[in-house]
Each structure stands twice: as structure tokens, then as C-alpha cells.
C-alpha positions as MATLAB code, in Angstrom:
seq = 'MPLIHFLLVYDHAAGHLRSQREFQNANQAAAAYADLEQVHRGERDLEIVLVGADSLETIKQTHANYFQDVSEAVSLSTAVG';
ca = [
       4.631  -26.453   18.520;
       1.517  -25.910   16.368;
       0.512  -28.314   13.639;
       1.398  -27.173   10.119;
      -0.564  -28.535    7.166;
       1.308  -29.373    3.968;
      -0.498  -29.769    0.663;
       1.626  -31.818   -1.712;
       1.072  -32.603   -5.371;
       3.249  -35.449   -6.627;
       3.505  -36.204  -10.337;
       4.151  -39.935  -10.741;
       4.725  -39.677  -14.496;
       7.430  -37.033  -14.080;
       8.736  -38.586  -10.870;
       8.844  -35.453   -8.761;
       6.920  -33.179   -6.450;
       4.997  -30.719   -8.605;
       4.000  -28.353   -5.816;
       3.957  -27.902   -2.080;
       2.008  -25.401    0.012;
       2.048  -24.778    3.723;
      -0.950  -23.757    5.837;
      -1.318  -22.763    9.468;
      -5.113  -22.937    9.266;
      -6.692  -26.404    8.936;
      -9.857  -25.104    7.260;
      -7.878  -23.240    4.607;
      -5.728  -26.320    4.019;
      -8.788  -28.553    3.611;
     -10.417  -26.072    1.209;
      -7.248  -25.850   -0.909;
      -7.033  -29.656   -0.949;
     -10.651  -29.950   -2.108;
     -10.051  -27.344   -4.818;
      -6.993  -29.188   -6.145;
      -8.821  -32.515   -6.101;
     -11.595  -30.942   -8.183;
      -9.230  -29.224  -10.643;
      -7.155  -32.375  -11.199;
      -9.985  -34.920  -11.149;
      -9.147  -37.736  -13.546;
      -5.411  -37.029  -13.703;
      -4.281  -40.460  -12.600;
      -0.578  -39.573  -12.541;
      -1.091  -36.950   -9.853;
      -1.253  -37.729   -6.173;
      -2.620  -34.934   -4.002;
      -2.102  -35.309   -0.272;
      -2.661  -33.164    2.777;
      -0.474  -34.042    5.752;
       0.180  -32.395    9.072;
       3.327  -32.163   11.150;
       5.402  -29.831   13.247;
       7.778  -28.977   10.377;
       8.664  -29.607    6.742;
      11.686  -31.595    7.924;
       9.345  -34.033    9.676;
       7.262  -34.412    6.506;
      10.437  -35.044    4.512;
      11.236  -37.897    6.896;
       7.768  -39.417    7.156;
       6.885  -38.941    3.476;
      10.337  -39.085    1.897;
       9.039  -40.656   -1.324;
       7.474  -37.306   -2.302;
      10.784  -35.481   -1.961;
      13.067  -37.967   -3.666;
      13.733  -37.539   -7.369;
      12.979  -40.696   -9.396;
      16.552  -40.812  -10.721;
      17.799  -40.819   -7.112;
      15.389  -43.632   -6.217;
      16.534  -45.716   -9.193;
      20.212  -45.266   -8.356;
      19.563  -46.112   -4.705;
      17.610  -49.270   -5.544;
      20.329  -50.294   -8.014;
      23.036  -49.740   -5.401;
      21.114  -51.721   -2.788;
      20.010  -54.518   -5.101;
];
């Protein structure tokens, strides 16, 4: 299965994933990542990451923190703690 590149923008202040894009081409993914980094330079609440995997489901498992709403995380930590 070919590697898919996922460009994620997570907003820490809002506590949710702001955007997600999928790329088949690594060069296009890297260029889009560089563009977003430039556009959002200095925005400390944003985390921009480019990750690769075989599917979005894999990314949701390996990088679950980007896909979990903050209110869900708080209720889970309260239930566990």
C-alpha cells in the first residue's frame, strides 16, 4: 500500500484539529507544509505537522491527540483520575 501524507493543523487554544489535507505526492505535501509554516509563523497556538501512513485510520491511532476534542480528553482524564 502506498504511503499517504497527511498535513494536520492543530489549534491548541481551541483544542481541536483546524484542518487536515491528504497528499499522494511527497513533494506536494512538503511544499504545502512549508507554505503553512510560513503563513502561520509566530502563531504559537498552532501545531503544523506532516505525517505519513498507509491510511487516515492509522494516523488516528498513532496521533490520536490531534483527533480528540479537548472536552473528550478532559472527561477521559477525569474518569481515569
